[in-house]
Short mmCIF file of the C-alpha atoms (twelve columns), coordinates in Angstrom:
data_MODEL
# 
_entry.id   MODEL 
# 
loop_
_atom_site.group_PDB 
_atom_site.id 
_atom_site.type_symbol 
_atom_site.label_atom_id 
_atom_site.label_alt_id 
_atom_site.label_comp_id 
_atom_site.label_asym_id 
_atom_site.label_seq_id 
_atom_site.Cartn_x 
_atom_site.Cartn_y 
_atom_site.Cartn_z 
_atom_site.pdbx_PDB_model_num 
ATOM 1   C CA . MET A 1   0.000  0.000   0.000   1 
ATOM 2   C CA . ALA A 2   1.159  3.527   -0.753  1 
ATOM 3   C CA . MET A 3   0.638  4.604   2.879   1 
ATOM 4   C CA . LYS A 4   3.819  2.744   3.866   1 
ATOM 5   C CA . TYR A 5   5.788  5.331   1.886   1 
ATOM 6   C CA . ASP A 6   4.487  8.182   4.050   1 
ATOM 7   C CA . GLN A 7   7.111  10.578  5.399   1 
ATOM 8   C CA . ASP A 8   7.003  12.753  8.494   1 
ATOM 9   C CA . PHE A 9   9.712  15.281  7.748   1 
ATOM 10  C CA . ALA A 10  9.165  17.169  10.994  1 
ATOM 11  C CA . GLY A 11  9.069  14.088  13.202  1 
ATOM 12  C CA . ARG A 12  11.734 11.638  12.078  1 
ATOM 13  C CA . GLY A 13  13.501 13.397  9.263   1 
ATOM 14  C CA . MET A 14  13.617 12.293  5.663   1 
ATOM 15  C CA . ALA A 15  15.350 9.689   3.565   1 
ATOM 16  C CA . LEU A 16  18.196 11.044  1.434   1 
ATOM 17  C CA . LYS A 17  16.196 10.562  -1.767  1 
ATOM 18  C CA . TYR A 18  13.709 13.193  -0.517  1 
ATOM 19  C CA . TYR A 19  16.495 15.542  0.514   1 
ATOM 20  C CA . PHE A 20  18.003 15.296  -2.961  1 
ATOM 21  C CA . ALA A 21  14.592 15.660  -4.607  1 
ATOM 22  C CA . LEU A 22  14.151 18.951  -2.778  1 
ATOM 23  C CA . LYS A 23  17.611 20.070  -3.916  1 
ATOM 24  C CA . GLU A 24  17.046 19.002  -7.529  1 
ATOM 25  C CA . THR A 25  13.777 20.940  -7.774  1 
ATOM 26  C CA . GLU A 26  14.953 24.228  -6.303  1 
ATOM 27  C CA . GLY A 27  13.759 26.986  -8.594  1 
ATOM 28  C CA . ALA A 28  11.191 24.799  -10.364 1 
ATOM 29  C CA . GLY A 29  7.934  26.713  -10.539 1 
ATOM 30  C CA . ALA A 30  5.633  23.742  -11.135 1 
ATOM 31  C CA . VAL A 31  6.400  20.214  -9.904  1 
ATOM 32  C CA . LEU A 32  4.590  16.963  -10.656 1 
ATOM 33  C CA . GLU A 33  5.256  13.865  -8.564  1 
ATOM 34  C CA . PHE A 34  4.185  10.428  -9.759  1 
ATOM 35  C CA . GLY A 35  3.353  8.043   -6.929  1 
ATOM 36  C CA . CYS A 36  3.331  10.840  -4.339  1 
ATOM 37  C CA . SER A 37  1.841  8.676   -1.543  1 
ATOM 38  C CA . THR A 38  0.478  11.001  1.172   1 
ATOM 39  C CA . GLY A 39  2.000  14.084  -0.437  1 
ATOM 40  C CA . ALA A 40  4.549  14.900  2.288   1 
ATOM 41  C CA . LEU A 41  7.278  15.866  -0.172  1 
ATOM 42  C CA . LEU A 42  4.969  18.013  -2.290  1 
ATOM 43  C CA . ALA A 43  3.668  19.741  0.834   1 
ATOM 44  C CA . GLU A 44  7.256  20.736  1.637   1 
ATOM 45  C CA . MET A 45  7.650  22.127  -1.875  1 
ATOM 46  C CA . ALA A 46  4.389  24.047  -1.581  1 
ATOM 47  C CA . LYS A 47  5.843  25.766  1.489   1 
ATOM 48  C CA . ARG A 48  8.587  27.071  -0.812  1 
ATOM 49  C CA . GLY A 49  5.932  28.677  -3.001  1 
ATOM 50  C CA . GLN A 50  5.990  26.050  -5.741  1 
ATOM 51  C CA . THR A 51  2.907  24.844  -7.587  1 
ATOM 52  C CA . VAL A 52  2.580  21.113  -6.945  1 
ATOM 53  C CA . VAL A 53  0.490  18.277  -8.362  1 
ATOM 54  C CA . GLY A 54  0.648  14.640  -7.338  1 
ATOM 55  C CA . VAL A 55  -0.493 11.430  -8.990  1 
ATOM 56  C CA . GLU A 56  -1.487 8.595   -6.681  1 
ATOM 57  C CA . THR A 57  -3.291 5.308   -7.219  1 
ATOM 58  C CA . ASP A 58  -4.044 4.491   -3.571  1 
ATOM 59  C CA . ALA A 59  -7.282 6.157   -2.425  1 
ATOM 60  C CA . ALA A 60  -6.316 6.445   1.250   1 
ATOM 61  C CA . ALA A 61  -2.945 7.978   0.433   1 
ATOM 62  C CA . ALA A 62  -4.561 10.361  -2.057  1 
ATOM 63  C CA . ALA A 63  -7.028 11.517  0.603   1 
ATOM 64  C CA . ALA A 64  -4.176 12.110  3.056   1 
ATOM 65  C CA . ALA A 65  -2.347 14.174  0.422   1 
ATOM 66  C CA . ARG A 66  -5.429 16.295  -0.245  1 
ATOM 67  C CA . ALA A 67  -5.706 16.913  3.502   1 
ATOM 68  C CA . LYS A 68  -2.235 18.495  3.257   1 
ATOM 69  C CA . GLY A 69  -3.519 20.841  0.555   1 
ATOM 70  C CA . VAL A 70  -1.875 18.993  -2.342  1 
ATOM 71  C CA . GLU A 71  -3.718 18.808  -5.649  1 
ATOM 72  C CA . ILE A 72  -4.053 15.139  -6.569  1 
ATOM 73  C CA . VAL A 73  -4.878 13.268  -9.749  1 
ATOM 74  C CA . GLU A 74  -6.054 9.882   -8.537  1 
ATOM 75  C CA . GLY A 75  -5.605 6.941   -10.878 1 
ATOM 76  C CA . ASP A 76  -3.307 4.396   -12.477 1 
ATOM 77  C CA . LEU A 77  -0.023 6.037   -13.463 1 
ATOM 78  C CA . GLU A 78  0.008  4.088   -16.729 1 
ATOM 79  C CA . SER A 79  -3.576 4.926   -17.674 1 
ATOM 80  C CA . ALA A 80  -4.103 7.169   -20.683 1 
ATOM 81  C CA . ALA A 81  -6.952 8.884   -18.832 1 
ATOM 82  C CA . THR A 82  -4.712 9.665   -15.852 1 
ATOM 83  C CA . LEU A 83  -1.955 11.080  -18.062 1 
ATOM 84  C CA . GLU A 84  -4.504 13.204  -19.912 1 
ATOM 85  C CA . ALA A 85  -5.779 14.606  -16.613 1 
ATOM 86  C CA . VAL A 86  -2.200 15.415  -15.638 1 
ATOM 87  C CA . ARG A 87  -1.474 16.983  -19.016 1 
ATOM 88  C CA . ALA A 88  -4.385 19.386  -18.501 1 
ATOM 89  C CA . ARG A 89  -2.625 20.726  -15.387 1 
ATOM 90  C CA . GLY A 90  0.787  21.147  -17.029 1 
ATOM 91  C CA . PRO A 91  3.272  21.669  -18.426 1 
ATOM 92  C CA . PHE A 92  5.715  21.283  -15.540 1 
ATOM 93  C CA . ASP A 93  9.240  22.400  -14.749 1 
ATOM 94  C CA . ALA A 94  10.095 19.176  -12.928 1 
ATOM 95  C CA . LEU A 95  8.808  15.604  -12.794 1 
ATOM 96  C CA . LEU A 96  9.524  13.273  -9.871  1 
ATOM 97  C CA . CYS A 97  9.540  9.474   -9.956  1 
ATOM 98  C CA . LEU A 98  10.927 8.387   -6.603  1 
ATOM 99  C CA . ASP A 99  11.132 4.583   -6.488  1 
ATOM 100 C CA . VAL A 100 8.225  4.429   -8.932  1 
ATOM 101 C CA . LEU A 101 9.462  3.111   -12.284 1 
ATOM 102 C CA . GLU A 102 10.133 -0.377  -10.936 1 
ATOM 103 C CA . HIS A 103 6.436  -0.655  -9.986  1 
ATOM 104 C CA . LEU A 104 5.211  -0.108  -13.549 1 
ATOM 105 C CA . LYS A 105 4.248  -2.741  -16.112 1 
ATOM 106 C CA . ASP A 106 5.853  -0.770  -18.935 1 
ATOM 107 C CA . PRO A 107 8.240  1.920   -17.668 1 
ATOM 108 C CA . TRP A 108 9.554  2.330   -21.225 1 
ATOM 109 C CA . ALA A 109 6.189  3.499   -22.563 1 
ATOM 110 C CA . PHE A 110 5.621  5.597   -19.454 1 
ATOM 111 C CA . LEU A 111 8.907  7.472   -19.852 1 
ATOM 112 C CA . ARG A 112 8.216  8.186   -23.504 1 
ATOM 113 C CA . SER A 113 4.803  9.642   -22.626 1 
ATOM 114 C CA . ALA A 114 6.138  11.670  -19.697 1 
ATOM 115 C CA . GLN A 115 8.296  13.850  -21.941 1 
ATOM 116 C CA . GLY A 116 5.171  15.613  -23.194 1 
ATOM 117 C CA . LEU A 117 4.433  16.859  -19.664 1 
ATOM 118 C CA . LEU A 118 7.590  18.983  -19.378 1 
ATOM 119 C CA . LYS A 119 8.309  22.565  -20.278 1 
ATOM 120 C CA . PRO A 120 11.177 22.996  -22.793 1 
ATOM 121 C CA . GLU A 121 13.786 23.432  -20.040 1 
ATOM 122 C CA . GLY A 122 12.221 20.915  -17.672 1 
ATOM 123 C CA . ALA A 123 13.849 17.830  -16.141 1 
ATOM 124 C CA . LEU A 124 12.902 14.535  -14.549 1 
ATOM 125 C CA . PHE A 125 14.398 13.340  -11.266 1 
ATOM 126 C CA . ALA A 126 14.051 9.622   -10.565 1 
ATOM 127 C CA . THR A 127 15.355 7.158   -8.026  1 
ATOM 128 C CA . ILE A 128 15.560 3.445   -8.813  1 
ATOM 129 C CA . PRO A 129 16.635 0.587   -6.512  1 
ATOM 130 C CA . ASN A 130 19.749 -1.235  -7.718  1 
ATOM 131 C CA . VAL A 131 19.278 -5.012  -7.875  1 
ATOM 132 C CA . GLY A 132 23.065 -5.260  -8.296  1 
ATOM 133 C CA . PHE A 133 23.537 -4.081  -4.693  1 
ATOM 134 C CA . TYR A 134 26.004 -6.370  -2.908  1 
ATOM 135 C CA . LYS A 135 23.458 -7.746  -0.399  1 
ATOM 136 C CA . THR A 136 21.060 -8.684  -3.185  1 
ATOM 137 C CA . ARG A 137 23.857 -10.258 -5.226  1 
ATOM 138 C CA . TRP A 138 24.867 -12.373 -2.243  1 
ATOM 139 C CA . ALA A 139 21.289 -13.537 -1.688  1 
ATOM 140 C CA . HIS A 140 20.928 -14.477 -5.344  1 
ATOM 141 C CA . LEU A 141 24.237 -16.352 -5.312  1 
ATOM 142 C CA . ARG A 142 22.808 -18.444 -2.477  1 
ATOM 143 C CA . GLY A 143 19.710 -19.171 -4.541  1 
ATOM 144 C CA . ARG A 144 17.506 -16.745 -2.591  1 
ATOM 145 C CA . PHE A 145 14.965 -14.579 -4.450  1 
ATOM 146 C CA . ASP A 146 12.676 -13.717 -1.550  1 
ATOM 147 C CA . TYR A 147 10.249 -10.823 -1.749  1 
ATOM 148 C CA . ALA A 148 9.971  -8.397  1.171   1 
ATOM 149 C CA . GLU A 149 7.688  -5.633  2.399   1 
ATOM 150 C CA . GLU A 150 10.110 -2.944  1.253   1 
ATOM 151 C CA . GLY A 151 13.527 -2.406  -0.269  1 
ATOM 152 C CA . ILE A 152 14.994 -3.787  -3.483  1 
ATOM 153 C CA . MET A 153 12.943 -6.977  -3.257  1 
ATOM 154 C CA . ASP A 154 9.672  -5.169  -2.458  1 
ATOM 155 C CA . ARG A 155 6.837  -7.485  -3.432  1 
ATOM 156 C CA . GLY A 156 5.266  -4.620  -5.379  1 
ATOM 157 C CA . HIS A 157 8.178  -4.377  -7.815  1 
ATOM 158 C CA . LEU A 158 7.344  -5.571  -11.310 1 
ATOM 159 C CA . ARG A 159 10.726 -4.653  -12.823 1 
ATOM 160 C CA . PHE A 160 14.283 -4.900  -11.531 1 
ATOM 161 C CA . PHE A 161 17.168 -2.704  -12.666 1 
ATOM 162 C CA . THR A 162 20.896 -2.509  -12.192 1 
ATOM 163 C CA . ILE A 163 22.509 0.891   -12.610 1 
ATOM 164 C CA . ASN A 164 23.584 -0.050  -16.127 1 
ATOM 165 C CA . SER A 165 20.130 -1.246  -17.190 1 
ATOM 166 C CA . ALA A 166 18.524 1.845   -15.617 1 
ATOM 167 C CA . ARG A 167 20.841 4.004   -17.692 1 
ATOM 168 C CA . LYS A 168 19.786 2.046   -20.767 1 
ATOM 169 C CA . LEU A 169 16.122 2.516   -19.800 1 
ATOM 170 C CA . PHE A 170 16.474 6.287   -19.999 1 
ATOM 171 C CA . GLU A 171 18.598 6.296   -23.132 1 
ATOM 172 C CA . GLU A 172 16.224 3.976   -25.005 1 
ATOM 173 C CA . THR A 173 13.219 6.150   -24.177 1 
ATOM 174 C CA . GLY A 174 14.699 9.424   -25.409 1 
ATOM 175 C CA . TRP A 175 16.206 10.918  -22.258 1 
ATOM 176 C CA . ARG A 176 19.675 12.391  -21.816 1 
ATOM 177 C CA . ILE A 177 21.335 11.775  -18.453 1 
ATOM 178 C CA . ILE A 178 22.651 14.917  -16.765 1 
ATOM 179 C CA . HIS A 179 24.027 13.215  -13.675 1 
ATOM 180 C CA . GLY A 180 23.488 10.342  -11.275 1 
ATOM 181 C CA . TYR A 181 24.489 9.416   -7.739  1 
ATOM 182 C CA . PRO A 182 23.571 7.055   -4.866  1 
ATOM 183 C CA . THR A 183 20.825 8.112   -2.468  1 
ATOM 184 C CA . ALA A 184 21.032 5.010   -0.281  1 
ATOM 185 C CA . ALA A 185 24.127 2.981   0.582   1 
ATOM 186 C CA . PRO A 186 23.713 1.084   3.877   1 
ATOM 187 C CA . LEU A 187 27.297 -0.094  4.163   1 
ATOM 188 C CA . PRO A 188 28.161 -2.478  7.017   1 
ATOM 189 C CA . PHE A 189 31.069 -0.341  8.208   1 
ATOM 190 C CA . MET A 190 29.037 2.888   8.217   1 
ATOM 191 C CA . LYS A 191 26.690 2.554   11.176  1 
ATOM 192 C CA . GLY A 192 24.676 5.430   12.564  1 
ATOM 193 C CA . LYS A 193 23.948 8.767   10.902  1 
ATOM 194 C CA . ARG A 194 26.637 8.730   8.218   1 
ATOM 195 C CA . GLU A 195 24.432 8.517   5.154   1 
ATOM 196 C CA . PHE A 196 26.237 11.249  3.224   1 
ATOM 197 C CA . THR A 197 29.651 9.673   3.794   1 
ATOM 198 C CA . ALA A 198 28.326 6.261   2.779   1 
ATOM 199 C CA . THR A 199 26.854 7.609   -0.446  1 
ATOM 200 C CA . ARG A 200 30.125 9.322   -1.326  1 
ATOM 201 C CA . ILE A 201 31.943 6.023   -0.898  1 
ATOM 202 C CA . ALA A 202 29.284 4.212   -2.921  1 
ATOM 203 C CA . GLN A 203 29.759 6.643   -5.797  1 
ATOM 204 C CA . LYS A 204 33.159 5.051   -6.467  1 
ATOM 205 C CA . TRP A 205 31.622 1.582   -6.942  1 
ATOM 206 C CA . PRO A 206 27.907 2.288   -7.446  1 
ATOM 207 C CA . ASN A 207 27.025 -0.972  -9.207  1 
ATOM 208 C CA . LEU A 208 28.049 -2.855  -6.065  1 
ATOM 209 C CA . LEU A 209 27.517 -0.448  -3.164  1 
ATOM 210 C CA . ALA A 210 24.536 1.755   -4.090  1 
ATOM 211 C CA . GLU A 211 21.187 0.404   -2.911  1 
ATOM 212 C CA . VAL A 212 19.220 3.213   -4.559  1 
ATOM 213 C CA . TYR A 213 20.531 5.415   -7.367  1 
ATOM 214 C CA . ALA A 214 19.238 8.812   -8.457  1 
ATOM 215 C CA . TRP A 215 19.040 10.150  -11.985 1 
ATOM 216 C CA . ARG A 216 18.493 13.654  -13.341 1 
ATOM 217 C CA . VAL A 217 17.497 13.408  -16.994 1 
ATOM 218 C CA . VAL A 218 16.150 15.708  -19.687 1 
ATOM 219 C CA . PRO A 219 14.530 14.981  -23.045 1 
ATOM 220 C CA . ASP A 220 17.214 14.306  -25.630 1 
ATOM 221 C CA . ARG A 221 15.741 16.753  -28.114 1 
ATOM 222 C CA . LEU A 222 18.911 16.954  -30.207 1 
ATOM 223 C CA . ASN A 223 18.819 13.258  -31.078 1 
ATOM 224 C CA . ALA A 224 15.045 13.324  -31.395 1 
ATOM 225 C CA . GLU A 225 15.260 16.124  -33.938 1 
ATOM 226 C CA . GLY A 226 18.205 14.513  -35.727 1 
# 
């Protein structure tokens, strides 16, 4: 259920992916978040004076987001009707897909369609779990492919990506990668509140050490026009 992705920024802080999402969208006038859950991140952006719209498929989470004052389009992210309803509220300066693409039946088609929601200078910020993370590799080497309530092996994941295949996902769907970096790297020798240090270390060997990787991408209009 989407409610499990709720965030209480004031109470227990935020995961690094949300911190980076806030940084990546600074200066964006209008922001659209796919799979916004209870709208906590968008509510933070609204406090900065940004126009925000969220798309959410879970009715309870959508209601919680509306209670925060967030405009919500409720429906299946891959539905043509949902995308049309979103398009009517755009275009947007920034799109957010935080741990969303792996939940979709056809993220390739979705990413192609999403380009039409952006303003000419707009960008998409996405985070994708890395199935090549060392803990997952070790489990697979031992013949374990067990689903869990959250994380890389979340039972709601329909697709699995390494960092290399995620890069290919964007390139094949007409996006140009601006930059990428880890947003989660729970390394065994980095206990406690050292997330930033751990992610810096993981950047050196991201295919092995990054649990979740972030991507800032823009439509590759040059190649599209060529």
